[in-house]
N, C-alpha and C positions, 0 to 999 in steps of 0.2 A: 504494500500500500504506500503510495506517495503522499507526503504531507506538504502542502503549500504553506510556506512561511509568510508571515505578514511583516516581518522586519528582518534586517540583516545588519550585522556589525560592519561598519565601513571604516572605523578607526578605533584602534585600541592602544593603550599606553600602560606599561607596567614598570614598576621599580622592583628590582630583584636584589636581594642581599644574601650572600652566601657565608658560610662559616669561616672563610678566610678573611672576611671583612671587605670583600669586593662588592661594590654597588654597581649594578648594571641597569640602564634604562633600555626598554624594548618598545618599539613602536611598530604596529602592524596596520596596514591599510589595504583596502580592497581596490582593485582596478575597476573603478565604476564604469569605464567604457563598456564593459561586458553587460552592465545593467541598463544601459541607455535605452534599450527597446521597451523597458518597463515604465519609463517616465515620460512626462511631457517635456518639451524643450525647456520650459521655465523651471520645472523641478530638477532637471538634470544640471542646468546652469547653477541653480541654487546649491546643489550638492557639490559641484566643483568648487564653488566659492567657500563653502563650509570646510571642505577638506583642505583647501589651500590655507585658509585663515587658522584653522585648528592646528595644522602641521607647523605653521610658523610659531604659534604660541607654545606648542609642546617643545619645539627646539629651544625657545627661550627658557622654559622650565628646566630642560636638560642642562643648558649652559649655566643657569643659576645654581643648580645643585652641584654641578661639577666645580664651579668656581668657589662655592662655599666649602666644599670638601678640601679643595686645594689650599685655601686660606687656613683652614683648621689644621691641616698637616704641617704647614709652615710654622705655626705657633706652638705646636705640641712639643 
């Protein structure tokens, strides 16, 4: 039986921390061009904008965390 989903994850962000003290950020995104046929032109353009803006902000978060950790290491 095939189940039709009503939503899809288009962007994900994780902060991973391991036992060695290593912090890793992981971002996953969906190639929305494969989903274009399911959306109106307006919806598709909106999704493109959302992905672009969210990716930019997540890059800022990644840089902020990385810079904070680097500053902390220098003062320890």
